BAKE-992073 format. One record per residue: residue number from 1; y, z, x of N, C-alpha, C, O in turn; residue in one letter. Coordinates in Angstrom, 3 decimals, always signed. Atoms other than C-alpha are relative to their C-alpha. Example, Ala and Ser with C-alpha at 12.3 -4.5 7.8 and 13.67 -1.06 7.14 Angstrom:
(1 (-1.190 +0.000 +0.890) (-4.500 +7.800 +12.300) (+1.200 +0.000 +0.900) (+1.181 +0.665 +1.936) A)
(2 (-1.190 -0.060 -0.820) (-1.060 +7.140 +13.670) (+1.090 +0.730 -0.770) (+2.198 +0.899 -0.261) S)
This chain:
(1 (-1.190 +0.000 +0.825) (+0.000 +0.000 +0.000) (+1.259 +0.000 +0.872) (+2.300 -0.500 +0.447) A)
(2 (-1.172 -0.035 -0.868) (+2.347 +0.591 +2.958) (+0.343 -1.368 +0.600) (+1.460 -1.574 +1.075) L)
(3 (-0.236 +1.307 -0.605) (+1.977 -3.009 +4.144) (+1.142 -0.733 -0.693) (+1.819 -1.543 -0.060) E)
(4 (-1.046 +0.679 +0.755) (+4.395 -4.160 +1.420) (+1.365 +0.637 +0.167) (+2.360 +0.077 -0.291) G)
(5 (-1.275 -0.704 -0.142) (+7.108 -1.668 +2.370) (+0.601 -0.332 +1.369) (-0.035 -0.137 +2.404) I)
(6 (-0.659 +0.295 -1.270) (+9.606 -2.802 +4.992) (+1.350 +0.706 +0.101) (+2.020 +0.629 +1.131) S)
(7 (-1.269 -0.717 +0.008) (+12.619 -0.698 +4.027) (-0.074 +1.206 +0.940) (-0.973 +2.039 +0.827) D)
(8 (+0.007 -1.049 -1.014) (+13.486 +1.635 +6.900) (+0.140 +1.395 -0.607) (-0.523 +2.338 -0.172) E)
(9 (-0.190 -1.312 +0.629) (+14.673 +4.466 +4.666) (-1.274 +0.476 -0.688) (-1.651 +1.643 -0.578) E)
(10 (+1.232 -0.359 +0.708) (+11.507 +4.385 +2.557) (-1.088 +0.403 +1.003) (-1.791 +1.393 +0.798) A)
(11 (+1.018 -0.336 -1.006) (+9.268 +4.355 +5.647) (+0.311 +1.328 +0.681) (-0.606 +2.090 +0.989) L)
(12 (-0.385 -1.285 -0.592) (+11.238 +7.258 +7.159) (-0.357 +1.140 -0.947) (-0.902 +2.162 -0.531) T)
(13 (+0.328 -1.025 +0.990) (+10.866 +9.234 +3.947) (-1.510 +0.251 -0.056) (-1.961 +1.396 -0.056) F)
(14 (+1.469 -0.120 +0.078) (+7.114 +8.513 +3.767) (-0.551 +0.668 +1.252) (-1.462 +1.492 +1.173) I)
(15 (+0.521 -0.577 -1.249) (+6.607 +9.393 +7.445) (+0.256 +1.497 +0.090) (-0.434 +2.188 +0.839) S)
(16 (-0.311 -1.425 -0.042) (+8.149 +12.839 +6.833) (-0.607 +0.770 -1.170) (-0.978 +1.932 -1.005) K)
(17 (+0.354 -0.731 +1.208) (+7.077 +13.722 +3.275) (-1.393 -0.273 -0.551) (-1.848 +0.442 -1.444) K)
(18 (+1.319 +0.325 +0.560) (+3.676 +12.101 +2.679) (-0.959 +1.160 +0.235) (-0.922 +1.792 +1.290) A)
(19 (+0.954 -1.101 -0.111) (+0.890 +14.649 +2.032) (-1.163 -0.362 +0.898) (-1.729 +0.501 +1.568) R)
(20 (+1.169 +0.416 -0.774) (-1.799 +12.599 +3.721) (+0.482 -0.411 +1.391) (+1.389 -1.229 +1.545) I)
(21 (-0.393 +0.221 -1.373) (-1.567 +12.568 +7.493) (-0.116 -1.483 +0.402) (+0.770 -1.997 +1.084) K)
(22 (+0.196 +1.404 -0.373) (-2.938 +8.996 +7.864) (+1.106 -0.876 -0.588) (+1.494 -1.870 +0.024) S)
(23 (-1.093 +0.752 +0.621) (-0.228 +7.725 +5.475) (+1.282 +0.220 +0.803) (+2.040 -0.716 +1.056) V)
(24 (-1.174 -0.300 -0.819) (+2.458 +9.524 +7.500) (-0.064 -0.766 +1.321) (+0.934 -1.342 +1.756) R)
(25 (+0.189 +0.684 -1.283) (+1.042 +8.068 +10.737) (+0.216 -1.507 -0.156) (+0.887 -2.129 +0.667) T)
(26 (-0.164 +1.429 +0.243) (+0.861 +4.559 +9.298) (+1.478 -0.339 -0.251) (+1.967 -1.361 +0.232) L)
(27 (-1.425 +0.224 +0.275) (+4.465 +4.835 +8.031) (+0.805 +0.055 +1.304) (+1.725 -0.737 +1.504) A)
(28 (-0.693 -0.112 -1.293) (+5.605 +5.958 +11.525) (-0.233 -1.254 +0.842) (+0.685 -1.758 +1.489) R)
(29 (+0.325 +1.215 -0.766) (+3.809 +2.992 +13.116) (+0.780 -1.205 -0.525) (+1.330 -1.991 +0.246) R)
(30 (-0.728 +1.137 +0.593) (+5.352 +0.524 +10.675) (+1.503 +0.118 +0.272) (+2.181 -0.884 +0.498) R)
(31 (-1.407 -0.247 -0.289) (+8.767 +2.111 +11.212) (+0.324 -0.377 +1.447) (+1.334 -1.028 +1.715) L)
(32 (-0.190 +0.313 -1.427) (+8.423 +1.830 +15.007) (-0.117 -1.504 +0.239) (+0.676 -2.063 +0.998) K)
(33 (+0.175 +1.446 -0.151) (+7.180 -1.776 +14.780) (+1.234 -0.745 -0.508) (+1.675 -1.711 +0.116) A)
(34 (-1.214 +0.617 +0.551) (+10.179 -2.701 +12.607) (+1.188 +0.182 +0.931) (+2.000 -0.727 +1.099) G)
(35 (-1.094 -0.252 -0.941) (+12.559 -1.076 +15.088) (-0.172 -0.843 +1.267) (+0.811 -1.331 +1.825) Q)
(36 (+0.260 +0.836 -1.177) (+10.889 -2.926 +17.982) (+0.385 -1.454 -0.277) (+0.991 -2.120 +0.563) D)
(37 (-0.355 +1.378 +0.353) (+11.264 -6.240 +16.154) (+1.518 -0.163 -0.070) (+2.060 -1.170 +0.386) R)
(38 (-1.462 +0.068 +0.110) (+14.916 -5.493 +15.410) (+0.643 +0.019 +1.384) (+1.639 -0.666 +1.617) A)
(39 (-0.552 -0.066 -1.355) (+15.548 -4.630 +19.059) (-0.214 -1.313 +0.750) (+0.602 -1.692 +1.590) A)
(40 (+0.288 +1.257 -0.685) (+13.950 -7.891 +20.190) (+0.840 -1.147 -0.516) (+1.136 -2.079 +0.232) K)
(41 (-0.812 +1.070 +0.566) (+15.991 -10.062 +17.843) (+1.393 +0.050 +0.631) (+2.032 +1.102 +0.662) K)
(42 (-1.356 +0.002 -0.554) (+19.198 -11.150 +19.523) (+1.011 +0.207 -1.128) (+0.901 -0.375 -2.207) P)
(43 (-1.007 -0.269 +1.009) (+22.161 -9.861 +17.664) (+0.962 -1.178 -0.090) (+1.157 -1.914 +0.876) K)
(44 (-0.908 +1.118 +0.230) (+24.622 -12.319 +16.178) (+1.129 -0.015 +1.031) (+1.532 -1.077 +1.507) K)
(45 (-1.093 -0.077 -0.976) (+27.341 -11.088 +18.519) (-0.448 -0.509 +1.363) (+0.292 -1.221 +2.042) E)
(46 (+0.515 +0.441 -1.295) (+25.152 -11.667 +21.577) (-0.181 -1.520 +0.006) (+0.144 -2.186 +0.989) Q)
(47 (+0.199 +1.448 +0.094) (+24.263 -15.163 +20.409) (+1.352 -0.703 +0.052) (+1.508 -1.699 +0.758) V)
(48 (-1.328 +0.602 +0.017) (+27.914 -15.958 +19.703) (+0.639 +0.074 +1.389) (+1.290 -0.872 +1.833) A)
(49 (-0.545 -0.166 -1.346) (+28.906 -14.588 +23.115) (-0.621 -0.988 +0.976) (+0.076 -1.561 +1.814) K)
(50 (+0.683 +0.948 -0.875) (+26.291 -16.724 +24.858) (+0.475 -1.426 -0.277) (+0.682 -2.205 +0.653) K)
(51 (-0.481 +1.340 +0.352) (+27.418 -19.827 +22.959) (+1.419 -0.215 +0.528) (+1.742 -1.280 +1.054) K)
(52 (-1.371 +0.088 -0.492) (+31.045 -19.109 +23.833) (+0.009 -0.188 +1.518) (+0.740 -1.027 +2.044) L)
(53 (+0.078 +0.113 -1.463) (+30.163 -18.626 +27.504) (-0.478 -1.390 +0.402) (+0.058 -1.992 +1.332) H)
(54 (+0.511 +1.342 -0.302) (+28.175 -21.859 +27.513) (+1.093 -1.050 -0.234) (+1.233 -1.981 +0.558) A)
(55 (-1.079 +0.961 +0.283) (+31.112 -23.727 +25.925) (+1.088 +0.087 +1.068) (+1.628 -0.937 +1.485) R)
(56 (-1.013 -0.164 -1.048) (+33.537 -22.261 +28.486) (-0.458 -0.615 +1.317) (+0.328 -1.247 +2.023) L)
(57 (+0.558 +0.608 -1.216) (+31.238 -23.296 +31.346) (+0.073 -1.523 -0.115) (+0.419 -2.215 +0.843) V)
(58 (-0.059 +1.447 +0.233) (+31.041 -26.770 +29.820) (+1.433 -0.512 +0.151) (+1.660 -1.541 +0.787) Q)
(59 (-1.401 +0.399 -0.119) (+34.836 -26.972 +29.512) (+0.441 -0.014 +1.462) (+1.109 -0.948 +1.908) L)
(60 (-0.351 -0.056 -1.429) (+35.249 -25.887 +33.146) (-0.576 -1.206 +0.730) (+0.109 -1.841 +1.532) C)
(61 (+0.642 +1.141 -0.643) (+32.787 -28.542 +34.241) (+0.709 -1.306 -0.324) (+0.895 -2.151 +0.552) G)
(62 (-0.688 +1.225 +0.402) (+34.578 -31.237 +32.263) (+1.371 -0.107 +0.677) (+1.757 -1.176 +1.151) Q)
(63 (-1.321 +0.004 -0.632) (+37.996 -30.231 +33.610) (-0.139 -0.268 +1.497) (+0.640 -1.034 +2.064) V)
(64 (+0.228 +0.242 -1.431) (+36.645 -30.116 +37.179) (-0.341 -1.466 +0.250) (+0.178 -2.083 +1.180) E)
(65 (+0.409 +1.392 -0.149) (+35.035 -33.514 +36.754) (+1.191 -0.945 -0.170) (+1.379 -1.860 +0.632) S)
(66 (-1.157 +0.858 +0.229) (+38.180 -35.097 +35.320) (+1.059 +0.168 +1.083) (+1.742 -0.794 +1.434) L)
(67 (-1.025 -0.212 -1.026) (+40.405 -33.516 +37.957) (-0.356 -0.709 +1.299) (+0.528 -1.002 +2.104) S)
(68 (+0.441 +0.714 -1.204) (+38.318 -35.219 +40.677) (-0.285 -1.471 -0.275) (-0.631 -2.218 +0.640) R)
(69 (+0.337 +1.362 +0.407) (+37.837 -38.466 +38.755) (+0.894 -1.025 +0.693) (+2.081 -0.787 +0.917) S)
(70 (-0.788 +1.093 -0.574) (+38.922 -41.731 +40.357) (+0.850 -0.663 -1.077) (+1.895 -1.244 -0.784) K)
(71 (-0.728 +0.596 +1.122) (+40.049 -42.901 +36.920) (+0.945 +1.056 -0.579) (+0.628 +1.715 -1.570) D)
(72 (-0.947 -1.034 +0.416) (+43.090 -40.667 +36.552) (+0.607 -0.309 -1.363) (+1.010 +0.603 -2.085) L)
(73 (-0.521 +0.352 +1.331) (+44.287 -42.606 +33.504) (-0.908 +0.564 -1.085) (-0.430 +1.075 -2.098) R)
(74 (+0.965 -0.570 +0.947) (+41.110 -41.566 +31.685) (+0.196 +1.515 -0.084) (+0.168 +2.098 -1.168) K)
(75 (-0.216 -1.448 -0.032) (+41.719 -37.982 +32.787) (+1.262 +0.376 -0.772) (+1.272 +1.364 -1.506) A)
(76 (-1.254 -0.278 +0.696) (+45.290 -38.110 +31.484) (-0.189 -0.100 -1.515) (+0.435 +0.648 -2.269) V)
(77 (+0.268 +0.140 +1.444) (+43.985 -39.262 +28.083) (-0.842 +1.157 -0.532) (-0.610 +1.627 -1.646) R)
(78 (+0.952 -0.992 +0.503) (+41.220 -36.649 +27.829) (+0.427 +1.451 +0.241) (+0.006 +2.352 -0.485) Q)
(79 (-0.336 -1.378 -0.380) (+42.806 -33.598 +29.455) (+0.703 +0.797 -1.100) (+0.398 +1.980 -1.251) M)
(80 (-0.649 -0.822 +1.042) (+45.071 -32.550 +26.544) (-0.985 +0.627 -0.986) (-0.792 +1.768 -1.407) P)
(81 (+1.016 -0.552 +0.918) (+42.019 -32.100 +24.269) (-0.712 +1.182 +0.659) (-0.932 +2.214 +0.026) K)
(82 (+0.686 -1.085 -0.698) (+40.264 -29.995 +26.902) (+0.920 +1.209 +0.167) (+0.481 +2.353 +0.048) L)
(83 (-0.958 -1.102 -0.127) (+43.422 -27.946 +27.471) (+0.127 +0.758 -1.322) (+0.183 +1.988 -1.335) E)
(84 (-0.102 -0.638 +1.314) (+43.695 -27.280 +23.738) (-1.242 +0.845 -0.287) (-1.137 +1.959 -0.801) A)
(85 (+1.243 -0.759 +0.189) (+40.044 -26.209 +23.595) (+0.016 +1.268 +0.850) (-0.393 +2.333 +0.388) D)
(86 (-0.046 -1.169 -0.881) (+40.572 -23.884 +26.556) (+0.995 +1.025 -0.541) (+0.721 +2.225 -0.519) W)
(87 (-0.987 -0.926 +0.554) (+43.696 -22.392 +24.981) (-0.584 +0.773 -1.173) (-0.278 +1.948 -1.374) Q)
(88 (+0.624 -0.634 +1.162) (+41.654 -21.654 +21.884) (-1.050 +1.028 +0.429) (-1.137 +2.110 -0.153) E)
(89 (+1.141 -0.835 -0.379) (+38.671 -20.130 +23.705) (+0.190 +0.775 +1.300) (-0.506 +1.763 +1.533) L)
(90 (-0.115 -0.505 -1.362) (+39.895 -19.276 +27.207) (+0.339 +1.473 +0.132) (+0.055 +2.079 +1.165) G)
(91 (-0.351 -1.416 -0.074) (+41.183 -15.801 +26.391) (-1.254 +0.862 +0.141) (-1.195 +1.973 +0.669) A)
(92 (+1.270 -0.715 -0.066) (+37.540 -14.734 +26.129) (-0.745 -0.267 +1.311) (-1.821 +0.286 +1.540) E)
(93 (+0.710 +0.428 -1.210) (+36.650 -16.262 +29.496) (-0.058 +1.117 +1.033) (+0.918 +1.841 +1.228) A)
(94 (+0.071 -0.920 -1.122) (+35.369 -14.087 +32.316) (+0.900 -0.503 +1.131) (+1.241 -1.685 +1.183) P)
(95 (-0.937 +0.341 -1.073) (+37.583 -14.037 +35.410) (-0.463 -1.175 +0.842) (+0.347 -2.024 +1.211) D)
(96 (+0.475 +1.080 -0.864) (+35.343 -16.356 +37.429) (+0.202 -1.366 -0.657) (+0.540 -2.330 +0.029) D)
(97 (-0.228 +1.269 +0.701) (+35.576 -19.087 +34.781) (+1.493 -0.314 -0.088) (+1.900 -1.470 +0.025) L)
(98 (-1.450 +0.193 +0.035) (+39.315 -18.570 +34.458) (+0.518 -0.544 +1.323) (+1.384 -1.419 +1.342) G)
(99 (-0.406 +0.468 -1.329) (+39.714 -19.070 +38.204) (-0.448 -1.450 +0.202) (+0.322 -2.275 +0.694) V)
(100 (+0.506 +1.378 -0.120) (+37.525 -22.205 +38.149) (+0.873 -0.963 -0.792) (+1.264 -2.021 -0.299) R)
(101 (-0.814 +0.848 +0.865) (+39.510 -23.628 +35.255) (+1.383 -0.208 +0.625) (+1.874 -1.336 +0.677) Y)
(102 (-1.351 +0.095 -0.548) (+42.866 -22.865 +36.896) (+0.035 -0.870 +1.258) (+0.968 -1.651 +1.440) Q)
(103 (+0.058 +0.843 -1.200) (+41.835 -24.450 +40.223) (-0.109 -1.474 -0.381) (+0.568 -2.326 +0.195) K)
(104 (+0.172 +1.387 +0.442) (+40.702 -27.600 +38.431) (+1.293 -0.525 -0.617) (+1.669 -1.673 -0.378) A)
(105 (-1.258 +0.428 +0.613) (+43.931 -27.733 +36.418) (+1.086 -0.205 +1.061) (+1.897 -1.125 +0.949) M)
(106 (-0.976 +0.169 -1.083) (+46.008 -27.258 +39.583) (-0.230 -1.327 +0.723) (+0.721 -2.053 +1.011) D)
(107 (+0.324 +1.265 -0.656) (+44.198 -30.162 +41.251) (+0.416 -1.182 -0.884) (+1.016 -2.147 -0.409) L)
(108 (-0.372 +1.059 +0.945) (+44.662 -32.309 +38.146) (+1.521 -0.166 -0.028) (+2.025 -1.288 +0.031) Y)
(109 (-1.463 +0.057 +0.072) (+48.369 -31.428 +37.956) (+0.583 -0.647 +1.250) (+1.502 -1.460 +1.157) S)
(110 (-0.471 +0.580 -1.257) (+48.894 -32.300 +41.630) (-0.237 -1.508 +0.013) (+0.652 -2.284 +0.362) T)
(111 (+0.328 +1.427 +0.014) (+47.127 -35.636 +41.248) (+0.846 -0.751 -1.022) (+1.275 -1.876 -0.765) R)
(112 (-0.815 +0.647 +1.037) (+49.029 -36.423 +38.036) (+1.442 -0.134 +0.478) (+2.071 -1.165 +0.238) K)
(113 (-1.358 +0.086 -0.541) (+52.363 -35.630 +39.723) (+0.099 -1.123 +1.025) (+1.086 -1.858 +1.058) E)
(114 (+0.010 +1.083 -0.988) (+51.424 -37.964 +42.572) (-0.029 -1.359 -0.697) (+0.676 -2.284 -0.293) Q)
(115 (+0.075 +1.253 +0.752) (+50.514 -40.693 +40.090) (+1.339 -0.308 -0.654) (+1.804 -1.447 -0.618) L)
(116 (-1.298 +0.203 +0.649) (+53.774 -40.187 +38.186) (+1.054 -0.420 +1.018) (+1.869 -1.298 +0.735) D)
(117 (-0.953 +0.366 -1.056) (+55.777 -40.356 +41.443) (-0.243 -1.442 +0.441) (+0.706 -2.199 +0.646) A)
(118 (+0.341 +1.365 -0.407) (+53.930 -43.538 +42.437) (+0.460 -1.002 -1.056) (+1.010 -2.053 -0.726) H)
(119 (-0.423 +0.890 +1.089) (+54.586 -45.101 +39.031) (+1.522 -0.134 -0.023) (+2.058 -1.222 -0.233) R)
(120 (-1.456 +0.015 -0.004) (+58.249 -44.130 +39.229) (+0.508 -0.879 +1.141) (+1.439 -1.664 +0.964) S)
(121 (-0.381 +0.814 -1.158) (+58.521 -45.683 +42.691) (-0.240 -1.475 -0.302) (+0.604 -2.319 -0.004) K)
(122 (+0.307 +1.391 +0.348) (+56.817 -48.858 +41.447) (+1.000 -0.550 -1.018) (+1.415 -1.705 -0.927) Q)
(123 (-0.961 +0.443 +1.008) (+59.157 -49.027 +38.464) (+1.344 -0.300 +0.654) (+2.006 -1.277 +0.303) A)
(124 (-1.246 +0.240 -0.725) (+62.149 -48.729 +40.791) (-0.062 -1.279 +0.816) (+0.888 -2.061 +0.829) G)
(125 (+0.170 +1.227 -0.786) (+60.794 -51.447 +43.076) (+0.008 -1.220 -0.904) (+0.596 -2.245 -0.560) E)
(126 (+0.037 +1.119 +0.943) (+60.124 -53.685 +40.089) (+1.401 -0.309 -0.519) (+1.782 -1.473 -0.639) L)
(127 (-1.372 +0.197 +0.480) (+63.651 -53.156 +38.787) (+0.845 -0.680 +1.074) (+1.655 -1.555 +0.770) A)
(128 (-0.737 +0.615 -1.109) (+65.043 -54.051 +42.215) (-0.376 -1.479 +0.145) (+0.487 -2.336 +0.332) E)
(129 (+0.443 +1.390 -0.101) (+62.921 -57.199 +42.370) (+0.568 -0.846 -1.145) (+0.972 -1.989 -0.930) L)
(130 (-0.560 +0.725 +1.140) (+64.081 -58.220 +38.892) (+1.492 -0.258 +0.184) (+1.985 -1.338 -0.141) E)
(131 (-1.434 +0.180 -0.254) (+67.729 -57.656 +39.857) (+0.211 -1.097 +1.041) (+1.106 -1.929 +0.899) A)
(132 (-0.096 +1.046 -1.020) (+67.207 -59.798 +42.965) (-0.268 -1.372 -0.603) (+0.438 -2.336 -0.308) N)
(133 (+0.328 +1.266 +0.645) (+65.592 -62.519 +40.874) (+1.163 -0.490 -0.856) (+1.512 -1.671 -0.823) L)
(134 (-1.139 +0.378 +0.845) (+68.488 -62.483 +38.412) (+1.176 -0.497 +0.837) (+1.834 -1.474 +0.481) N)
(135 (-1.115 +0.410 -0.873) (+71.036 -62.703 +41.246) (-0.269 -1.383 +0.592) (+0.631 -2.221 +0.640) A)
(136 (+0.325 +1.314 -0.585) (+69.225 -65.639 +42.869) (+0.002 -1.087 -1.073) (+0.373 -2.230 -0.807) K)
(137 (-0.037 +0.962 +1.098) (+68.848 -67.326 +39.487) (+1.442 -0.392 -0.299) (+1.724 -1.565 -0.547) T)
(138 (-1.420 +0.297 +0.234) (+72.636 -67.037 +38.973) (+0.549 -0.950 +1.074) (+1.331 -1.852 +0.770) R)
(139 (-0.434 +0.889 -1.079) (+73.205 -68.667 +42.383) (-0.499 -1.419 -0.260) (+0.256 -2.384 -0.142) I)
(140 (+0.572 +1.319 +0.286) (+70.848 -71.522 +41.480) (+0.737 -0.678 -1.149) (+1.055 -1.865 -1.075) C)
(141 (-0.691 +0.559 +1.159) (+72.546 -72.001 +38.107) (+1.418 -0.446 +0.366) (+1.894 -1.470 -0.124) E)
(142 (-1.345 +0.342 -0.426) (+75.974 -72.028 +39.751) (-0.019 -1.303 +0.802) (+0.819 -2.179 +0.590) M)
(143 (+0.100 +1.214 -0.817) (+74.892 -74.667 +42.293) (-0.326 -1.198 -0.890) (+0.252 -2.274 -0.729) I)
(144 (+0.370 +1.099 +0.902) (+73.265 -76.771 +39.559) (+1.170 -0.418 -0.883) (+1.347 -1.603 -1.167) E)
(145 (-1.128 +0.331 +0.882) (+76.363 -76.543 +37.360) (+1.064 -0.815 +0.735) (+1.748 -1.639 +0.128) S)
(146 (-0.996 +0.756 -0.772) (+78.561 -77.885 +40.170) (-0.513 -1.392 +0.352) (+0.271 -2.318 +0.557) L)
(147 (+0.604 +1.310 -0.265) (+76.135 -80.726 +40.854) (+0.417 -0.558 +1.355) (+0.397 +0.156 +2.357) G)
(148 (-0.372 +0.679 -1.254) (+77.307 -83.257 +43.494) (+1.403 +0.381 +0.457) (+1.799 +0.062 +1.578) D)
(149 (-1.388 -0.338 -0.321) (+80.845 -81.863 +43.417) (+0.128 +1.272 +0.842) (+1.244 +1.733 +1.079) D)
(150 (-0.046 -1.258 -0.735) (+79.914 -78.763 +45.448) (+0.458 -0.260 +1.438) (-0.016 -1.188 +2.095) I)
(151 (-0.500 +0.148 -1.375) (+81.785 -78.350 +48.730) (-0.969 +0.650 +0.977) (-1.759 +1.523 +0.617) S)
(152 (+0.854 -0.586 -1.034) (+80.048 -77.566 +51.990) (+0.298 +1.485 +0.174) (-0.621 +2.273 +0.395) D)
(153 (-0.389 -1.411 -0.156) (+81.968 -74.287 +52.228) (-0.604 +0.841 -1.139) (-1.124 +1.934 -0.916) A)
(154 (+0.568 -0.747 +1.159) (+80.880 -73.237 +48.718) (-1.513 +0.075 +0.119) (-2.097 +1.102 -0.227) R)
(155 (+1.446 +0.014 -0.188) (+77.274 -74.213 +49.495) (-0.408 +0.999 +1.088) (-1.410 +1.699 +0.947) L)
(156 (+0.282 -0.958 -1.088) (+77.349 -72.194 +52.735) (+0.183 +1.433 -0.504) (-0.610 +2.308 -0.156) E)
(157 (-0.232 -1.333 +0.572) (+78.775 -69.174 +50.863) (-1.168 +0.400 -0.905) (-1.608 +1.550 -0.894) A)
(158 (+1.139 -0.270 +0.892) (+75.972 -69.467 +48.282) (-1.256 +0.315 +0.819) (-2.042 +1.194 +0.466) A)
(159 (+1.170 -0.252 -0.851) (+73.373 -69.663 +51.088) (+0.065 +1.394 +0.612) (-0.952 +2.084 +0.676) R)
(160 (-0.156 -1.336 -0.602) (+74.768 -66.509 +52.752) (-0.249 +1.088 -1.059) (-0.902 +2.093 -0.778) E)
(161 (+0.220 -0.954 +1.089) (+74.806 -64.669 +49.422) (-1.490 +0.084 -0.310) (-2.029 +1.169 -0.526) E)
(162 (+1.464 +0.093 +0.254) (+71.204 -65.817 +48.838) (-0.758 +0.840 +1.018) (-1.640 +1.616 +0.650) W)
(163 (+0.700 -0.711 -1.059) (+70.084 -64.414 +52.190) (+0.233 +1.511 -0.033) (-0.624 +2.288 +0.388) E)
(164 (-0.284 -1.443 +0.093) (+71.759 -61.055 +51.563) (-0.763 +0.658 -1.143) (-1.009 +1.864 -1.124) Q)
(165 (+0.785 -0.536 +1.123) (+69.849 -60.644 +48.329) (-1.418 +0.237 +0.504) (-1.954 -0.588 +1.245) I)
(166 (+1.351 -0.341 -0.462) (+66.482 -58.982 +48.917) (-1.081 -0.906 -0.562) (-0.805 -1.921 -1.200) G)
(167 (+1.162 +0.781 +0.418) (+63.023 -60.277 +48.190) (-0.119 -0.031 -1.515) (+0.401 +0.824 -2.232) A)
(168 (+0.222 +0.164 +1.441) (+61.970 -61.501 +44.782) (-1.458 +0.289 -0.294) (-1.882 +0.213 -1.447) V)
C-alpha cells in the first residue's frame, strides 16, 4: 500500500506514527529514496546557470573570432548584435569571461579604428584625385574652346598649370 504514496509529508507521518514496525521502516526507505532522487535531479537554477555560462562562453568565442577575423567588414556587421547580447547577459558573467570579452572587444575596437582611419585617408586621397581631374578637365576645355586661336604663351601657361596639378 505504501508503493502508491509519494508525498513526503505523508511518508514522514507514517514513518513516525505507524504501529507496525515494517510499515515504519518501509516508509523511511521510501522517504530516503525520494530525497535521494530529489538531490540527484539538477535544480532549475543550476540548469539555468549552466545554460547562461555556456551562452556567455559562446559569446566570448564569437567575439574573439570576429575580432581576429580577416573580414573586418563582416565583424562590423555582426558585432553590434553580440554586444547587445553581452549587455543583456554579461552582468552575470564570471570575471574570467568578462576579461576575455573585454580583451576581444579592445582588439576589435583597435582594428576598427585602424580601418576607419584607412578609409578616411582613402576618401581624402580620392577627393584630391577628383579635384585634380576636375582642374585638368577645365584646362582641356579651355584649350579646346580657344581652338586654333590659342597663343603660344597661353598654351605654355596651361602646360605649366597642368604640371603643377597632382596626379589623376
